[in-house]
BAROLO-713818 format. One line per 8 residues: for each residue x, y, z of C-alpha. Coordinates in pm, whole numbers, padded with zeros to 5 digits, always signed. Each point is the difference from the previous one (the first is absolute). Last residue first. Example, Ala and Ser with C-alpha at 12.3 -4.5 7.8 and 13.67 -1.06 7.14 Angstrom:
// residues 2
+01367 -00106 +00714; -00137 -00344 +00066
END
This chain:
// residues 714
-00800 +03294 +03432; -00113 -00278 -00229; +00276 +00089 -00242; +00256 -00035 +00282; -00143 -00340 +00097; +00024 -00122 -00367; +00347 +00134 -00028; +00120 -00186 +00310
-00173 -00320 -00101; +00190 +00009 -00332; -00122 +00079 -00348; +00345 +00005 -00158; -00024 +00242 -00171; -00126 +00358 +00058; -00352 +00097 -00105; -00202 -00157 +00280
-00375 +00085 -00043; -00229 -00071 +00288; -00358 -00127 -00011; +00090 -00326 +00173; -00093 -00283 -00239; -00067 +00195 -00328; +00307 +00211 +00065; +00212 -00314 +00047
-00150 -00149 -00310; +00122 +00306 -00195; +00351 -00054 +00120; -00019 -00372 -00076; -00134 +00060 -00351; +00266 +00261 -00066; +00289 -00226 +00097; -00144 -00278 -00212
-00061 +00227 -00303; +00361 +00123 +00021; +00181 -00337 +00010; -00235 -00211 -00220; +00138 +00083 -00348; +00363 -00077 +00072; +00047 -00348 -00147; -00285 +00015 -00247
+00188 +00074 -00326; -00226 +00080 -00296; -00052 -00232 -00296; -00151 +00180 -00305; -00369 -00066 -00047; -00160 -00284 -00195; +00021 -00242 +00285; -00186 +00231 +00241
-00026 -00189 +00328; -00166 +00178 +00289; +00165 -00178 +00286; -00173 -00022 +00337; +00229 -00036 +00300; -00091 -00092 +00355; +00237 +00072 +00292; -00066 -00119 +00355
+00209 +00223 +00226; +00350 -00080 +00124; +00024 +00067 +00373; +00076 -00355 +00114; +00274 -00020 -00264; +00172 +00310 +00135; -00009 +00346 -00154; +00328 +00177 +00038
+00173 +00144 +00306; +00308 +00218 -00037; +00126 +00046 +00361; -00069 -00360 +00102; +00092 -00131 -00341; +00339 +00157 +00044; +00180 +00299 -00158; -00250 +00275 +00080
+00263 +00241 +00134; +00103 +00169 -00326; +00290 +00234 +00072; +00130 +00337 +00126; -00282 +00222 +00124; -00226 -00286 +00090; -00179 -00238 -00233; -00303 -00221 -00047
-00101 -00143 -00341; -00377 -00043 +00006; -00226 -00300 -00043; -00312 -00098 +00190; -00349 +00089 -00126; +00049 +00108 -00360; +00332 -00167 -00081; -00127 -00335 +00128
-00321 +00033 -00194; +00196 +00095 -00307; +00197 -00322 +00027; -00322 -00202 +00030; -00158 +00179 -00299; +00312 -00045 -00210; +00019 -00369 +00080; -00362 -00061 -00082
+00019 +00205 -00324; +00307 -00184 -00109; -00130 -00343 +00087; -00324 +00075 -00186; +00207 +00093 -00310; +00191 -00326 +00033; -00320 -00206 +00032; -00136 +00173 -00311
+00314 -00090 -00205; +00039 +00185 -00327; -00273 +00260 +00050; -00070 +00245 -00279; -00110 +00330 +00143; +00106 +00048 +00361; -00344 +00069 +00139; -00009 -00060 +00372
-00267 -00041 +00271; +00095 -00016 +00358; -00174 -00114 +00317; +00182 +00043 +00323; -00121 -00145 +00323; +00074 +00022 +00371; +00233 +00291 +00037; +00046 +00053 +00370
+00062 +00358 +00086; +00114 +00090 +00356; -00165 +00201 +00283; -00344 -00120 -00112; -00030 -00090 -00365; -00119 -00300 -00188; +00055 +00013 -00377; -00165 -00087 -00326
+00192 +00126 -00305; -00125 +00032 -00355; +00266 +00022 -00268; -00007 +00129 -00359; +00272 -00069 -00257; +00063 +00111 -00360; +00328 -00115 -00148; +00227 +00242 -00180
-00042 +00341 -00151; -00096 +00232 +00283; +00332 -00109 +00162; -00208 -00279 +00162; -00368 +00067 -00072; -00137 +00080 +00343; -00279 -00087 +00243; -00077 -00011 +00369
-00302 -00106 +00202; -00077 -00013 +00369; -00212 -00204 +00234; +00004 +00043 +00380; -00068 -00202 +00311; +00039 +00155 +00345; -00376 +00004 +00061; -00192 -00156 -00286
-00147 +00161 -00317; -00123 -00261 -00240; +00140 -00068 -00346; -00262 -00096 -00263; +00113 +00245 -00272; +00367 -00079 +00052; -00039 -00375 -00013; +00376 -00052 -00044
-00053 -00175 -00335; -00222 +00280 -00131; +00229 +00281 +00125; +00307 -00157 -00161; -00182 -00053 -00327; -00150 +00351 +00003; +00339 +00162 +00053; +00165 -00222 -00260
-00271 +00078 -00257; +00004 +00375 +00058; +00372 +00018 -00081; -00050 -00211 -00310; -00283 +00230 -00111; +00228 +00310 +00009; -00222 +00302 +00068; +00042 +00021 +00376
-00139 +00278 +00230; -00345 -00154 +00044; +00155 -00338 +00076; +00200 +00155 +00282; -00300 +00161 +00162; -00207 -00312 -00036; +00266 -00205 +00177; +00037 +00250 +00285
-00379 +00018 +00054; -00104 +00364 +00014; -00067 +00204 +00316; +00170 +00296 -00170; +00263 +00027 +00277; +00042 -00376 -00020; +00070 +00008 -00374; +00261 +00270 +00055
+00163 -00201 +00274; +00010 -00313 -00215; +00160 +00192 -00287; +00249 +00145 +00245; +00106 -00347 +00126; +00012 -00129 -00355; +00241 +00278 -00104; +00224 -00034 +00304
+00030 -00378 +00002; +00038 +00008 -00378; +00298 +00242 +00037; +00156 -00196 +00284; +00014 -00339 -00173; +00053 +00146 -00350; +00328 +00161 +00103; +00214 -00303 -00067
-00225 -00302 -00067; +00241 -00245 +00165; +00302 +00179 +00151; +00255 +00175 -00225; +00270 +00206 +00170; +00075 +00198 +00310; +00310 +00067 +00208; -00103 +00190 +00314
+00072 +00371 +00048; -00006 +00066 -00373; -00001 +00367 -00102; -00123 +00149 -00326; -00355 -00105 +00070; -00219 -00048 -00300; -00308 +00215 +00005; -00278 -00126 -00227
-00294 +00218 -00116; -00344 -00110 -00113; -00249 +00255 -00126; -00354 -00073 -00113; -00315 +00171 -00123; -00335 -00154 -00106; +00043 -00330 +00190; -00053 -00346 -00153
+00149 -00268 +00224; +00325 -00174 -00097; +00179 +00205 +00262; +00350 +00129 -00088; +00232 -00097 +00288; +00006 -00354 -00141; +00386 +00009 -00010; +00112 +00340 +00102
+00266 -00127 +00235; +00126 -00223 -00278; -00115 +00037 -00355; -00214 -00241 -00199; +00234 -00083 -00285; -00097 +00306 -00196; +00044 +00194 +00323; +00368 -00078 -00013
+00130 -00183 +00312; +00048 +00216 +00299; +00354 +00064 +00121; +00202 -00084 +00312; +00267 +00247 +00096; +00350 -00124 -00066; +00238 -00088 +00283; +00334 +00089 -00159
+00235 -00294 -00003; +00242 -00019 +00289; +00374 +00019 -00070; +00065 -00233 +00175; -00293 -00232 +00045; -00305 +00064 +00210; -00225 +00167 -00265; +00080 -00280 -00246
-00098 -00252 +00277; -00365 +00095 -00035; -00028 -00039 -00377; -00118 +00313 -00185; +00292 -00002 -00248; +00073 +00339 -00160; -00048 +00040 -00376; -00370 -00053 +00050
-00276 -00251 -00076; +00178 -00331 +00072; -00105 -00044 +00358; -00345 +00092 +00135; -00045 +00331 +00166; -00373 +00016 -00038; -00290 +00176 +00162; +00107 +00356 +00018
-00042 +00160 +00339; -00349 +00124 +00074; -00230 +00295 +00013; -00326 -00031 -00199; -00238 +00287 -00074; -00353 -00060 -00133; -00276 +00222 -00128; -00352 -00090 -00111
-00256 +00240 -00133; -00378 +00029 -00024; -00104 -00310 +00202; -00367 -00011 +00088; -00092 +00080 +00359; -00337 +00150 -00080; +00118 +00361 +00057; +00301 -00048 -00222
+00316 -00178 +00105; +00374 +00079 -00044; +00204 -00303 +00101; +00350 +00029 +00149; +00247 -00279 +00064; +00334 +00016 +00179; +00231 -00303 -00005; +00301 -00075 +00210
+00210 -00304 -00089; +00265 -00223 +00155; +00207 -00182 -00262; +00022 -00382 -00002; +00321 -00119 +00161; +00347 -00076 -00126; +00157 -00288 +00190; +00219 +00103 +00297
-00211 -00013 +00318; -00251 -00281 -00061; +00229 -00225 -00207; +00314 +00055 +00199; -00184 -00064 +00328; -00144 -00326 -00135; +00353 -00102 -00089; +00144 +00007 -00351
+00158 -00314 -00140; +00305 +00030 -00219; +00131 -00315 -00187; +00350 +00006 -00135; +00117 -00208 -00288; +00367 -00101 -00003; +00237 +00173 -00244; +00255 +00099 +00267
-00262 +00130 +00237; +00112 +00363 +00041; -00190 +00124 -00312; -00296 -00196 +00126; -00061 +00260 +00275; -00065 +00278 -00246; -00224 -00218 -00216; -00196 -00126 +00293
-00075 +00351 +00127; -00096 +00101 -00356; -00257 -00287 -00010; -00130 +00092 +00345; -00067 +00353 -00127; -00191 -00135 -00305; -00223 -00216 +00224; -00063 +00264 +00264
-00345 +00102 -00105; -00105 +00164 -00324; -00362 -00096 -00065; -00239 -00289 +00037; +00191 -00242 +00219; -00008 -00375 +00037; +00217 -00246 +00181; +00261 -00009 -00278
+00013 -00180 -00335; +00336 -00039 -00162; +00087 +00248 -00280; +00334 -00013 -00174; +00233 +00291 -00037; +00299 -00051 -00235; +00271 +00266 +00014; +00291 +00062 -00238
-00251 +00100 -00267; -00091 +00307 +00212; +00356 +00130 -00052; +00193 +00069 +00318; +00041 +00301 +00225; -00125 -00173 +00311; -00280 +00245 +00090; -00092 +00062 -00364
-00008 -00377 -00089; -00191 -00075 +00320; -00260 +00266 -00091; -00050 -00139 -00348; -00022 -00364 +00130; -00267 +00107 +00240; -00194 +00156 -00286; +00023 -00326 -00191
-00114 -00205 +00300; -00296 +00214 +00075; -00227 -00163 +00259; +00301 -00098 +00209; -00011 -00354 +00142; +00371 -00041 -00054; +00273 -00234 -00126; +00313 +00194 -00116
+00272 -00118 -00231; +00312 +00207 -00062; +00249 -00062 -00280; +00204 -00268 -00175; +00286 +00007 +00242; -00251 -00066 +00273; -00188 +00218 +00249; -00302 -00154 +00171
-00311 +00163 +00148; -00298 -00138 +00206; -00293 +00207 +00119; -00250 +00032 +00288; -00270 +00237 +00114; -00202 -00077 +00305; -00280 -00265 -00036; -00333 +00136 +00126
+00048 +00317 -00208; -00087 +00304 +00207; -00028 +00223 -00306; +00000 +00289 +00250; -00247 +00288 -00008; +00077 +00369 +00062; -00314 +00160 +00143; -00327 +00078 -00179
-00173 +00332 -00002; -00338 +00174 -00062; -00111 +00358 +00018; -00361 +00124 -00077; -00143 +00323 -00138; -00368 +00029 -00084; -00092 +00322 -00179; -00340 +00163 +00022
-00279 +00148 -00212; +00206 +00048 -00318; -00203 +00164 -00267; +00092 -00124 -00341; +00188 +00136 -00298; -00018 -00210 -00324; +00203 -00273 -00166; +00197 -00055 +00322
+00373 +00027 -00036; +00241 -00292 -00045; +00321 -00100 +00171; +00208 -00308 +00040; +00339 -00089 +00143; +00128 +00353 +00073; +00354 -00060 +00120; +00182 +00147 +00307
+00350 -00083 +00092; +00019 +00044 +00374; +00188 +00166 +00283; -00142 -00114 +00332; -00284 +00156 +00197; -00274 -00233 -00117; +00205 -00302 +00094; +00026 +00121 +00360
-00378 +00025 +00021; -00043 -00359 -00095; +00285 -00118 +00228; -00112 +00167 +00319; -00007 -00307 +00221; +00324 -00146 -00147; +00214 +00302 +00077; +00239 +00053 -00286
+00312 -00208 -00054; +00361 +00123 -00013; +00192 -00048 +00320; +00356 -00103 -00059; +00217 -00284 +00134; +00379 -00050 +00008; +00066 -00369 +00026; +00239 -00223 +00199
+00035 -00363 -00110; +00152 -00300 +00189; -00317 -00086 +00196; -00198 -00023 -00325; +00281 -00203 -00157; -00027 -00250 +00284; -00367 -00064 -00078; +00081 -00024 -00373
+00265 -00262 +00064; -00247 -00213 +00196; -00257 +00038 -00281; +00253 -00093 -00272; +00117 -00307 +00202; -00364 -00120 +00038; -00065 +00057 -00373; +00298 -00215 -00083
+00344 +00025 -00165; +00019 +00375 +00056; -00003 +00332 -00185; -00043 +00320 +00207; -00128 +00345 -00094; +00075 +00365 +00036; -00107 +00286 -00226; +00088 +00329 +00166
+00302 +00050 -00231; +00067 -00343 -00159; +00051 -00264 +00261; -00010 -00377 -00043; +00091 -00238 +00279; +00106 -00329 -00150; -00015 -00381 +00031; -00135 -00026 +00356
-00056 -00358 +00108; +00167 +00031 +00339; +00067 +00363 +00087; +00327 +00162 -00111; -00159 +00261 -00221; -00230 +00106 +00283; +00286 +00074 +00244; +00177 +00221 -00258
-00311 +00203 -00093; +00036 +00292 +00240; -00211 +00245 -00194; -00003 +00379 +00048; -00200 +00312 -00094; -00253 -00174 -00225; -00255 +00260 -00114; -00369 +00022 +00089
-00217 +00141 -00280; -00267 -00270 +00035; +00008 -00141 +00348; +00192 -00246 +00217; +00207 -00081 -00309; -00057 -00348 -00138; +00259 -00275 +00033; -00069 -00233 -00288
-00006 -00379 +00009; +00156 -00252 -00234; -00002 -00378 -00048; +00220 -00221 -00213; -00100 -00250 -00271; +00245 -00277 -00084; -00248 -00150 -00245; -00321 +00198 -00031
-00308 -00005 +00229; -00319 +00190 -00086; -00269 -00037 +00263; -00016 +00374 +00087; -00037 +00076 -00369; -00319 -00200 +00008; -00088 -00334 -00146; +00105 -00271 +00234
-00304 -00222 +00057; -00231 +00091 +00286; -00291 -00209 -00111; -00239 +00290 -00048; +00264 +00226 -00149; +00127 -00264 -00247; -00359 -00076 -00104; -00094 +00372 -00050
+00240 +00114 -00273; -00175 -00157 -00299; -00332 +00162 +00083; -00294 -00231 -00047; -00222 +00100 -00290; -00295 +00230 -00027; -00128 +00043 -00355; +00034 +00313 -00213
+00320 -00114 -00171; -00005 -00379 -00054; -00251 -00049 -00271; +00033 +00306 -00219; -00202 +00008 -00322; -00276 +00225 +00139; +00260 +00267 +00085; +00131 +00015 -00357
+00334 -00172 -00054; +00309 +00215 -00056; +00041 +00175 -00333; +00321 -00075 -00195; +00168 +00310 -00121; +00158 +00080 +00345; +00326 +00040 -00187; +00243 -00172 +00235
+00365 +00006 -00091; +00177 -00327 -00062; +00164 -00289 +00189; -00328 -00186 +00017; +00078 -00262 -00259; +00363 -00018 +00104; -00088 -00151 +00339; -00112 -00313 -00181
-00271 -00228 +00133; -00163 -00167 -00296; -00047 -00329 +00172; -00112 +00170 +00320; -00236 +00243 -00173; -00169 -00303 -00153; -00032 -00219 -00309; -00294 -00155 -00173
-00135 -00152 -00315; -00315 -00206 +00053; -00109 +00048 -00360; -00050 +00371 +00048; +00183 +00200 +00264; +00084 -00012 +00374; +00233 +00215 +00210; +00043 -00144 +00349
+00067 +00276 +00258; -00303 -00076 +00215; -00225 +00009 -00305; +00108 +00190 -00312; -00166 +00009 -00337; +00129 -00018 -00358; -00189 +00026 -00332; +00040 +00379 -00032
+00380 -00041 +00015; -00009 -00187 -00326; +00167 -00341 -00015; +00348 -00135 -00065; +00043 -00144 +00356; +00330 +00177 +00065; -00110 +00326 -00166; -00340 +00000 +00171
+00173 -00062 +00333; +00239 +00296 -00051; -00296 +00226 -00086; -00190 -00125 +00308; +00312 +00066 +00205; +00012 +00364 -00116; -00374 +00048 +00055; +00027 -00126 +00357
+00298 +00227 +00064; -00210 +00296 -00121; -00287 -00077 +00236; +00255 -00061 +00278; +00160 +00338 -00048; -00336 +00171 -00022; -00133 -00145 +00330; +00338 +00045 +00163
+00009 +00373 -00072; -00364 +00043 +00119; +00074 -00191 +00316; +00326 +00184 +00071; -00134 +00356 -00020; -00376 -00015 +00081; +00028 -00317 +00202; +00296 +00137 +00197
-00141 +00348 +00044; -00121 +00007 +00361; +00234 +00300 +00061; +00306 -00212 +00065; +00220 -00277 -00132; +00291 +00224 -00104; +00192 +00033 -00319; -00136 -00243 -00256
+00335 -00105 -00148; -00071 -00328 -00174; +00179 -00288 +00177; +00340 -00132 -00104; +00290 +00142 +00206; -00206 +00227 +00222; -00185 -00284 +00169; -00363 -00096 +00035
-00077 -00356 +00108; -00126 -00199 -00294; -00368 -00085 -00010; -00037 -00360 -00121; -00309 -00067 -00206; -00079 -00366 -00066; -00249 -00030 +00289; -00212 +00271 -00156
-00084 -00229 -00288; +00103 +00134 -00335; -00188 +00200 -00261; +00273 +00261 -00042; -00222 +00302 +00060; -00185 -00155 +00289; +00300 -00154 +00173; +00189 +00334 -00026
-00286 +00192 +00159; -00040 -00254 +00276; +00377 +00010 +00071; -00032 +00377 +00038; -00277 -00045 +00257; +00198 -00254 +00198; +00312 +00226 -00006; -00214 +00291 +00130
-00118 -00180 +00315; +00027 +00317 +00207; +00244 -00141 +00246; +00298 +00202 -00125; +00058 -00196 -00318; +00209 +00198 -00244; -00058 +00190 -00323; +00274 -00030 -00255
-00173 -00293 -00148; +00134 -00333 -00145; -00195 -00300 -00121; +00159 -00340 -00041; -00223 -00229 -00203; +00006 -00368 +00087; +00009 -00331 -00186; +00356 -00122 +00071
+00128 +00125 -00334; -00046 +00356 +00131; -00190 +00293 -00130; +00113 +00355 +00068; -00169 +00318 +00124; +00020 +00372 +00071; +00358 +00106 -00080; -00012 -00226 -00309
-00265 +00225 -00147; +00253 +00283 -00013; -00192 +00332 +00026; +00055 +00097 +00363; -00075 +00375 +00007; -00332 -00019 -00194; -00073 -00353 +00125; -00043 +00163 +00344
-00357 +00091 -00086; -00112 -00032 -00368; +00238 +00096 -00281; +00068 +00347 -00139; +00109 -00007 -00363; +00371 +00016 -00063; +00140 +00325 -00144; +00118 -00090 -00355
-00181 +00286 -00163; +00146 +00253 +00239; -00262 +00250 +00105; +00003 +00314 -00209; +00207 +00288 +00130; -00195 +00313 +00039; +00006 +00248 -00287; +00209 +00309 +00060
-00199 +00315 -00046; +00129 +00303 -00192
END
């Protein structure tokens, strides 16, 4: 006897677009005011990518209002839609699609209300800049009809948004709303936030991860002028003071008053890639297919690639403000995931999430999980001793570079079976890496830094990789988009964590694309075939071909001339194999060092909301990837990270920034694809391939430093 499967519930709600599916109340997304503005909320936050401007454009289009009337409300956990984390280049896909449908439905609701007030049919009404006009000069407006109750209902997504050709604001470049404050130095960042009676806090860090506090003579510190409290909870130690100067002076004395027991735990930096391959791992087959028919393998090319740990290296170190009151806990932070942070804070403090309100205030820019969440927890712990006054915690440069989570180091082995003509018969890839995220709010144990220092300490959880359906982590872009008869891609997640790792812009795509595109270039060279032609021959997706040809055409690929010490290279990927397409051509000068002179990028991100914003994202990604590729590496000894200054962790300087040109292949009828991380891998690959073109040597370990170039030259 078989038991019939349960039928789906008849009252199960239909799936709605993007984040509207989990945030169905229209009033969560927008409200009209009597003053003539529309307040728009999003759970996605501004981290320098211009997302709030693009979302405002979407709202203005669907509501038929001037862009100047749209007020983007700062995200907070008390009232904003819960859109989890601003990451993965998904803000337009998730928040943009939700907002487009919410605004279309709100427009229809207000048109119906206007029709009832004016006594006319809805079909006779039109809207221009919020004014609703009908026959016989009848008119009203969103502002006259403003009533929060009208939108206090569930979304249905039954009202279709405007067709692409009807949109007047989206698709056109517009000035970003966040830029004027930044240009003119107006207070905007979390670092500028000043609250009444605000105190200042600093944290005493251990000399190294794993070190334990043996003794602390805190009496002399507590009596210092301006010191409000010395806070100790296990190995977590901090000071609260009336001023920043008093907090710094107290911190200096605390360092002298503390005795630590240290441990040695880190591997040898120089042998990191081989060390990773010897560790216990969790192995997953990411993709596998067999060739349709047997083939004679003439030779197999095996190559190894690696990248080091990479720091976020935010120009402005992490900062947060927290305040305990009888009504609850309020936190101001530049975290990319305010709801996830709230969840971890609730677990760590043993309180209900509703007791905590987390509000986003823009930081100095970071694409990934830096120290913002950790600084917020630092502030929360110190603020408990502040008698209800807010406490501001500012991390130092050393804190930021040595204690923030870093991007995972990676080791990649590629093999290509070739026939007698050098054609690819099979492709195999193995990746060794820590997981690429340990963001808060995703486990029963808090992942915040101070949680591991308190008593009892929280267990240090191993970082994980996001689900492959969301793009994966270490395995992101490990599957080549090129057509090969047989394929096997395997990911080995390390089950040890010598250095704390988490999400860094593009996750594993940066290293995987560097490796894939380096080998593709090498195979083309072995055949004596143009690298561009070789790639095009192995691609079936016309959009992929289009970006490669567009970048090559704009860079003058076919007319490039061979000059001593000058090289041209190309790199390509489709981010996550499902997101934006991007191709980059690099022009470099190379002797002992690499100087990247020019980068030309072409990008296809589907429907473009703000072309200037997309260009900004590609430019910024290409410049950051240039810095990673030729300069950056987290340095460490057997106990701690030693690259905790700009001198020991150099990044690209303004005088070293290459010229960057971006060509956008707009496709208004296609789904919008995030562009924020599309340039990282192709840029790294293009620079590496240009190095080979310039000097005839292939460097497979990042960064491409003078020492590695000389070693490759023999």
